[in-house]
VOBA-1610 file (N, C-alpha, C; in pm, whole numbers, padded with zeros to 5 digits, always signed):
BEGIN
Met-03421+00587-00278Met-03325+00692-00253Met-03227+00644-00146Thr-03101+00665-00167Thr-02999+00622-00072Thr-02944+00740+00004Thr-02906+00713+00128Thr-02842+00817+00210Thr-02692+00796+00217Glu-02644+00695+00146Glu-02500+00668+00146Glu-02430+00776+00063Pro-02311+00821+00106Pro-02238+00919+00026Pro-02192+00857-00105Ala-02196+00935-00208Ala-02151+00888-00339Ala-01999+00882-00343His-01948+00773-00394His-01803+00758-00410His-01772+00775-00558Thr-01699+00877-00589Thr-01661+00897-00729Thr-01532+00825-00761Asp-01449+00800-00661Asp-01325+00727-00681Asp-01344+00585-00629Pro-01287+00488-00699Pro-01297+00351-00647Pro-01222+00340-00514Val-01271+00253-00430Val-01205+00230-00302Val-01075+00154-00331Pro-00962+00208-00286Pro-00835+00141-00317Pro-00818+00012-00237Asp-00756-00084-00301Asp-00718-00207-00231Asp-00587-00180-00161Leu-00568-00243-00049Leu-00441-00235+00021Leu-00365-00362-00010Thr-00247-00346-00065Thr-00166-00460-00101Thr-00037-00457-00020Ile-00005-00570+00037Ile+00122-00585+00108Ile+00205-00681+00024Ala+00307-00627-00038Ala+00390-00708-00128Ala+00488-00793-00048Leu+00483-00922-00071Leu+00578-01016-00011Leu+00638-01100-00122Ser+00765-01126-00110Ser+00825-01219-00206Ser+00771-01358-00177Ala+00786-01447-00273Ala+00742-01585-00254Ala+00815-01648-00136Ala+00944-01617-00123Ala+01023-01672-00012Ala+00971-01620+00122Asp+00939-01489+00128Asp+00886-01432+00253Asp+00751-01495+00286Ala+00664-01506+00188Ala+00532-01564+00210Ala+00544-01708+00259Gln+00636-01782+00201Gln+00656-01921+00243Gln+00711-01927+00386Ala+00806-01839+00418Ala+00866-01839+00552Ala+00762-01801+00659Leu+00670-01711+00623Leu+00569-01664+00719Leu+00450-01757+00728Gly+00416-01822+00619Gly+00303-01914+00620Gly+00175-01847+00665Glu+00101-01913+00750Glu-00028-01865+00800Glu-00015-01736+00880Asp+00102-01711+00939Asp+00121-01588+01017Asp+00100-01463+00933Ala+00135-01467+00804Ala+00116-01351+00717Ala-00032-01315+00708Arg-00117-01414+00688Arg-00261-01388+00680Arg-00315-01335+00811Gln-00273-01395+00921Gln-00321-01353+01052Gln-00278-01210+01085Leu-00154-01176+01055Leu-00107-01039+01079Leu-00183-00939+00991Ala-00206-00975+00865Ala-00279-00886+00774Ala-00422-00865+00824Glu-00486-00970+00874Glu-00622-00957+00927Glu-00624-00864+01049Arg-00528-00880+01138Arg-00522-00794+01257Arg-00496-00649+01217Phe-00404-00630+01122Phe-00374-00495+01076Phe-00498-00434+01010Gly-00569-00512+00932Gly-00693-00464+00870Gly-00796-00425+00975Ala-00809-00504+01080Ala-00903-00472+01188Ala-00865-00342+01259Val-00734-00321+01277Val-00686-00199+01341Val-00713-00078+01250Leu-00687-00091+01121Leu-00715+00019+01028Leu-00865+00050+01025His-00949-00054+01028His-01094-00033+01031His-01132+00041+01159Gly-01074+00001+01271Gly-01101+00069+01397Gly-01058+00215+01394Leu-00943+00241+01333Leu-00896+00379+01319Leu-00994+00461+01236Ala-01043+00402+01127Ala-01140+00473+01042Ala-01267+00504+01122Gln-01312+00408+01202Gln-01431+00430+01284Gln-01407+00539+01388Leu-01290+00539+01449Leu-01258+00643+01546Leu-01260+00781+01481Arg-01206+00791+01362Arg-01202+00919+01292Arg-01340+00964+01247Ala-01427+00869+01220Ala-01563+00902+01176Ala-01658+00916+01294Ser-01609+00890+01414Ser-01691+00895+01537Ser-01813+00806+01526Gly-01797+00693+01462Gly-01910+00601+01446Gly-01882+00466+01507Thr-01836+00464+01630Thr-01797+00337+01690Thr-01895+00294+01797Ser-01913+00164+01806Ser-01991+00105+01915Ser-01893+00048+02017Ile-01945+00012+02131Ile-01861-00052+02234Ile-01799-00180+02179Asp-01877-00258+02107Asp-01824-00383+02048Asp-01712-00353+01947Asp-01732-00249+01865Asp-01628-00210+01768Asp-01501-00167+01840Leu-01517-00090+01946Leu-01400-00045+02022Leu-01327-00162+02084Glu-01402-00259+02138Glu-01339-00376+02198Glu-01265-00458+02093Thr-01321-00468+01973Thr-01253-00539+01864Thr-01124-00468+01827Thr-01129-00336+01818Thr-01010-00257+01786Thr-00904-00273+01895Ile-00946-00267+02019Ile-00852-00283+02131Ile-00787-00421+02127Ala-00867-00525+02107Ala-00814-00662+02105Ala-00716-00681+01989Ala-00755-00634+01870Ala-00668-00652+01753Ala-00538-00572+01768Ser-00549-00449+01820Ser-00428-00367+01835Ser-00338-00421+01946Thr-00396-00473+02053Thr-00317-00531+02161Thr-00238-00651+02110Asp-00305-00739+02035Asp-00237-00856+01981Asp-00129-00814+01882Leu-00162-00720+01794Leu-00065-00674+01695Leu+00056-00608+01760Leu+00033-00525+01862Leu+00144-00461+01933Leu+00235-00565+01998Gly+00176-00667+02057Gly+00257-00773+02119Gly+00344-00844+02018Arg+00287-00872+01903Arg+00364-00940+01798Arg+00472-00849+01741Leu+00439-00721+01721Leu+00540-00626+01672Leu+00654-00612+01772Glu+00621-00609+01900Glu+00725-00600+02002Glu+00814-00725+01999Gly+00754-00842+01978Gly+00832-00965+01967Gly+00926-00962+01848Ile+00877-00909+01734Ile+00961-00897+01616Ile+01077-00802+01643Gln+01047-00688+01708Gln+01151-00590+01739Gln+01256-00650+01832Lys+01212-00718+01937Lys+01307-00776+02032Lys+01393-00883+01966Ala+01333-00964+01879Ala+01410-01067+01809Ala+01515-01003+01718Ala+01478-00894+01651Ala+01573-00825+01563Ala+01685-00762+01645Ile+01653-00705+01760Ile+01756-00647+01849Ile+01852-00756+01896Arg+01796-00867+01940Arg+01879-00978+01989Arg+01974-01026+01879Gln+01922-01042+01758Gln+02005-01090+01648Gln+02108-00985+01608His+02070-00858+01611His+02163-00748+01580His+02284-00754+01674Val+02256-00770+01802Val+02364-00777+01902Val+02447-00903+01881Ala+02379-01017+01858Ala+02449-01144+01841Ala+02540-01143+01719Glu+02503-01066+01617Glu+02584-01062+01495Glu+02689-00951+01498Gly+02705-00887+01614Gly+02811-00790+01630Gly+02776-00647+01595Gly+02646-00619+01579Gly+02604-00481+01552Gly+02639-00393+01671Ser+02676-00269+01642Ser+02717-00179+01750Ser+02596-00122+01822Tyr+02619-00080+01945Tyr+02513-00017+02023Tyr+02476+00119+01964Asp+02571+00187+01902Asp+02541+00313+01835Asp+02446+00291+01717Glu+02472+00187+01638Glu+02384+00153+01526Glu+02245+00114+01577Leu+02243+00039+01685Leu+02116-00003+01744Leu+02037+00117+01793Ala+02103+00211+01860Ala+02036+00332+01909Ala+01980+00412+01794Lys+02057+00422+01686Lys+02010+00496+01568Lys+01886+00430+01509Ala+01888+00298+01499Ala+01773+00225+01445Ala+01650+00240+01534Met+01672+00253+01664Met+01562+00268+01759Met+01521+00414+01777Asp+01592+00505+01710Asp+01565+00648+01717Asp+01574+00700+01861Val+01681+00657+01929Val+01710+00704+02064Val+01857+00748+02068Lys+01891+00830+02167Lys+02029+00877+02178Lys+02124+00766+02220Arg+02076+00680+02308Arg+02157+00566+02350Arg+02065+00450+02379Val+02118+00330+02369Val+02040+00210+02391Val+01998+00203+02538Pro+01871+00172+02564Pro+01828+00157+02702Pro+01915+00054+02775Pro+01941+00076+02904Pro+02032-00013+02975Pro+01989-00159+02977Arg+01861-00184+02974Arg+01814-00323+02975Arg+01745-00353+02843His+01821-00381+02743His+01764-00412+02613His+01732-00562+02606Pro+01651-00605+02511Pro+01603-00744+02506Pro+01713-00849+02499Ala+01829-00816+02448Ala+01935-00916+02438Ala+01988-00958+02575Glu+01950-00885+02680Glu+01998-00916+02814Glu+01906-01011+02891His+01791-01048+02836His+01704-01142+02906His+01665-01255+02812Asp+01594-01352+02870Asp+01546-01465+02790Asp+01440-01415+02691Pro+01429-01481+02578Pro+01329-01440+02480Pro+01186-01452+02535Ser+01104-01351+02507Ser+00964-01353+02547Ser+00888-01449+02456Pro+00766-01489+02495Pro+00687-01575+02406Pro+00665-01514+02268Met+00644-01383+02259Met+00623-01321+02128Met+00753-01313+02050Glu+00867-01301+02119Glu+00996-01306+02050Glu+01019-01447+01995Gln+00982-01547+02073Gln+00994-01685+02026Gln+00902-01707+01907Trp+00781-01649+01911Trp+00690-01660+01797Trp+00756-01596+01674Ala+00816-01477+01692Ala+00876-01406+01580Ala+00987-01486+01513Thr+01062-01561+01592Thr+01172-01639+01537Thr+01133-01785+01511Asn+01005-01813+01535Asn+00952-01950+01513Asn+01029-02052+01596Ser+01065-02011+01717Ser+01144-02100+01803Ser+01067-02147+01927Asn+00936-02139+01921Asn+00858-02184+02038Asn+00815-02324+02024
//
């Protein structure tokens, strides 16, 4: 006798569609980002089910911290390129969902290590 809940619906696969060109440009980074995102989703599911251990929480924290850093690097690189290509500050504010661009946006300082990672310029 099993105590596992019966699943009447198959568990859906999560697919992230990338073009061949995108997959080639990202290389190993695509797999690493997908693994981190998967770990964060697993952590979220555990939090919602209230079935987490300290080790599980630490794994979720580590994966989400790394993922947030990389996402911030991607965002900063996109902001820098937007400004460099002549995008307006109004367009930038709209994309950032703010009324006006913060006074010290990433284009005003040197690229961070995660921004360099995002642009593959490290």
